[in-house]
N, C-alpha and C positions, 0 to 999 in steps of 0.2 A: 537305284533301276532294278526291276525286277529280271532277271535273266530268264527266258520265252526259251522253251527246250523246243525240239519236235522239227517237222521238214516241211517245205513249203514246194511243189513244182513250179518249174522256170514259167513267168508268168501273174502267180498268186500271190507274190511277195506282197501288194497290198493291202491282204490279209491281216501276213501278219506286223505288217507295221500298225495296224490298227490294233490288232490284240494288245500288243507291248503299249501302244495309248493309253487303253483300258488301264491298263494299273497306274499310266504316270499321272492321269489326266480324269478317270471318271472315276476312278476307289474303289479299284479292282481288288480281293484278296485273293481269289485262288480260282482261277478255270483253266476250261478248254473249251477246241472249235475243232470241228473237223467238218470237211466238204468231200466228196463225192463226184467225181463228174466221167456221165457211163459207166459204171461202174465200176471207176478205176480211184481210188482214194489218192486226190490232191492236196487236201490241206491235214496236218494233225500238228497240235500247237498246245500247249499245255503251260501256268508256271504258277511263282505265290504259292501262297501255303495251302496246304490240305484241307486245316481246322480256320474257320474262318475268325474264329472266337478268340486268337490269339495263339495258337499253338504254331511252333516253328515249323513242324515237316512238312519237308518240302510236296506241292503238287505232284505225282509220279507220272508217265505211261501207263494208264489203266486207274486213276483213282476214279471212282464214282460219287454222283453225289444226286442227294433226290433231287427231282426236276418240274414237283409240284404238279404244275396242267399242264405239261408238256408229255406227258401220263396219257393223257384224255385222246390224244394221237394213235395211240398203242390200243387202247381199248376199241377203240371206232374201228381200226382194221382187222381185230375177231369177229365183230358182227358183221363185218361188210363178204368179211372169206367166211360166213358158215350162209351166208346169204349165196356167196360164188359157187359152194359148194351144194345148195341146194337147201340148206336145213335151216333156213326161215326167214320168210318172207318180212319184206321191209313195210309191208302193206296191212297186212296182220296185225289185230289189236293185240294189245302188248298180253291181254287178258286171255289168249288165244296158246299161251305157253307159261304164262304166269297167272292162275285160276283168280289167287287172294286179290290180285291187283285190281281188279273192277270194281273194289269198293269206291264209296266218295264221289260216283262221279265218271270216275276212269275209264269207263267201259268200250269209249272210241279213241283212247290214247294207243295210236300207232307206233310200232317200232319205229320206225323214221321219224316221227316226232321225238322219240326221248335220243336220236342223234341227233337232231337239228335244235336242240333246246327249246323245241316248242311244246314240251307236254305242260306246263302250266306250273310246274314238279321244283323249283329251285329254294322255296323254304319250307321248314319243319313249324308246326305250329309248336312242338318243344322240342327243340335242338337234345340231339343228342351229348351223352357226356363221354372223353373221351372213350375209356373204357369200354363204351356202347357203342361206337362209333367203328373199334374193330372186331367184337367180338363176332360176327359175321351172322349174327341176327338180328339184330336191331334195327339196323339201317335198312335194310329188305323190309321187314315189317313195319316201320316206321315212314315209308315211302306208298307200301301198298293200301296204308291204310287213311294217307292224306287228303283232303279234298286238293285239286287243283285251284292255283290263286288266279287263273284265265282259263275262258274255255279254251280248251286242248287243240294246236291248230290253226289258233285267229291269230295268236303274234310268238314270241320268240323273248327269251330271256334266262341268262347264261346261269344253267342250273352247275355252279361253280362246283359244292359237293355235292349232292345228293345223286349227280351221276351215278358216283362211285357205286352206290347202292342199285339205280335204274338197269346200269351194263352188269355189272357184276351178278346180278340176282337173274338176269336174265339167262348170260350166257352160260349160269349153273343148271337154269331150267332145262335150256334146250339140248346141253352137251352131257350132262350130268360131272362136268370138271369145274373147278373155280378156274376161274378167270385167269389168276396166275401160273395155275397149272396149263393151262391151254397157252399161252405165253411163252415159259419153260417149252413146252414140248414140240408148237408146229412152226414157230416161229425165232425164239433166243433162240435156241439146241440147232438146228441147221442150218442157221446162218452163222453163227458164232457171237452171237450177241453179247457183251458184259450190260445186259438188261433185265429188271427184276418188276415183278409186283407183286410184293410178299418176298422179302432177302431173304433166305435162305442163311441162318442162322446157326455156326459162327462162323461158316465156311467162306463165307463173303465180307463178317463185316468189318473186319480191320483195313477195308477197299474204299470205305464209304468217308469222305470228309464231314467235317461240323460244320451245322449252316447257321446262321444269325441274323437278323433283319439290322441294316448297316444303313447310315443316310448316305447320299448321293451330295459328292465337294458341293459341285454346281446346287441354284434354286431346284427345292425339292417339285419334282412334277409326276400328275398321276399317270402320264402314259396314254392317255386318253384325250384327246387333242380337235375330236369332232364336235364337242357341242363347249360353252362357255364353262370354264376352269368351275366358276362358283356352282352348275349344277351339281357338274362330277361332288364336289367338295360336302356341299349340303345330301345329298347320297349317303355318303360312307359314315358323316359326322350325323345322320337320324338312326338311333337303336329302333327305332319301328320300322323304318325304311325296307323294301323289297329286297334292296343291294344290301344294307349290313343283315339283313337276316337271311339273306343265302350263302353268304362269306360266312355268317355263327351258327352254321344249321348244325356244326360241332363247339360245343360251346360247353367251359371253356376253351380255348386253343389247345390243340394236343404240343406234345414237347416233339419236335420234329425228329430231335436227336436219338429220341427213349428208343431203343431194340423195341421195342414193341411196335411202337406206331411201326418203324423201319418193316417189318416182320407183315402187315398186316398187308393185306390186300383189296387196295385204295386205288382204283382206278381211275379216280377223278385227279389224285393230287398224291400221290404217293409211292410213285414211280423211280425204280433209282436204277441209274445209266450213266456209262461213260458217252462224251461227244462224241467219242468213233462209233458205239452202238446206235445211237438214235441218226448220227447221217445216213451210217448202213443200212439201218432198219428203213427208212424214207426211202435210200436208192433201190431195196428191195422192191418197193410197191410198182417204182418205174421200170427198171430192166433188172437184166439178170443180173448177181453179184458172185463173181469167183466161181465162176460155173453153178449156179443154184439158180432154178430158173425162178422168173420175177413172179409176188405174190398174185397181182393184183390184173387181172386179165383187162384188156381195155376196156371192154364195158363195166367193171369195178371202179376203176379209174374214172372215169367219166361219173360215174354216181359222188365219187369222194369230193369232186371240187364244183358239181354243177349246184349255183345255190339252189339253197331252199328257206333260209333265213336271209331277211335282211332288211335295213330299215331301223328304228327306234328300239334298243334291247332295253325292256324293264328292268333288267338287275344292272345293268355297265354304264345306262343311261349313257350312253352315244348309239350311235349308225354304226353294229355289226352287220358280219355276211359270216353264213357257214351252211358248207354240204353238208351231206353227213357226213358227221362227227367230225369233222375239218372246221380253224376257219381259213376264210381265204383273203386273199390279199387286200388291203383298203386302208384309209385313212387312221381308224383303232388300230389296223395290227399289219403293218406293213411286211410285206415279204420282199420276195426278187422282181417279182414280176406277174402280169393281174393275173396269170393262170396256176402262180402258185397254192401250194395250198398246204397246212401242219400246224401248228400249234405252241404257242408261249404259254410258260409257265409265271406263274404271279411273283414277281421280281428279278426277274431276270431269264431264268432257260430259255429257248428257243431250239424249235426242230421242223424243218420243210422242206418238200422236193418242189423243184419245177421242171414237169418236162418235156418243154420247149427247149429249156436250156441242154436239160440230161444230168441236173446240177441237184445234190441235196444236201444240208446243212444239218450241224449240231452243232447246239453252247451250250454248256453247263457251267454253272456258279456258285460258290458257297456263301456269297456276299449280297444278299437279299435285299433291293433296293425298296422306294415307295413306288411302285408302276404294278398294270392290271396285265398290260397286251403290249408294251413298244418300250423296251429297255433301251436306256441310251447304249448302253454296252456292246447289248445285240443288234441294236437296229448302226449303232459302226460300223460295226462286221459284216453285216448286209451290204450297206454302199460299198463296204473298201472291196466285197465279191463280186459287184455289179460291174464297179471299177474294173475288175480285174478280168471281167469275161467279154469285158468293148476296146479294151485298149489293145 
């Protein structure tokens, strides 16, 4: 039995029970979960090993992990805050800020299309090598030259990897700062977040656990449960499908434990954070936290969770829902309640906020299971949190 460490406020014991059960029944190796309510931490738990690939060093309070696409929720906040400050128009063509982007029929791609996965750019005709993906130049050049896979604005499909270069380059064109630097200076620093898009080496490297893909002890599941399983299986097995091409925009796949990859500023997939940092970040979007004024004004919060894209997703092959940069509650990605908004990371991590209950949630793990949007361990924790809030 794994010795679960940390604390829960009275009434939130179901979350601790579910967290322990993840180790006993759902194949957890090392993980942490944190919950804030009305700006106050009510769950702070961790357990298991820091390294999923056989290391025996225990997960500590403050152990961080790559959170894959949960990074997208942090990156989206940058664009929304720039809009809130009057520095970017969400309805302006991307080419207004990034002239080279106008090529190949993308003159009418709007900033909001990037955030809502409607730009038609989930895949590259020529994938990038891992070295090109992190060099800061090849990625933006590739998406600027790429022709859309569909008429921008007419449909949506998850931009699994290309989101990195689309948002990262746009932020740099607007602010003169890289997105990782902007996050560090404008969000992580003021809020005291152990969260990085581009890990500073070697200061923080020793805090980050090694991750690996693991098999779930139960029957493997895609986690995408709103279409027949065969449709999902076919999309992921066909090397010519838009699904496979979107996830293989970096090919061969990068080594996510490589210090070079961890230091790269890839806001689609390579953010590094603690569970507490993710929960605290989302808490700051919906309310004040420890005297720090909330990040999102009410109008910006409305933008984040107002549906922009819904229905068949051309990449994920299921019905998905997105606001401006955030996944919204639905069958493909269940969150706490209909008004919740956030983002999962492929294989495990999850972070979101629910303004109506005043709750924010962060979960990180080092054992990546075969799912995309609905990890069974994260979902068990969310169900337990729901029970705690209603008992």
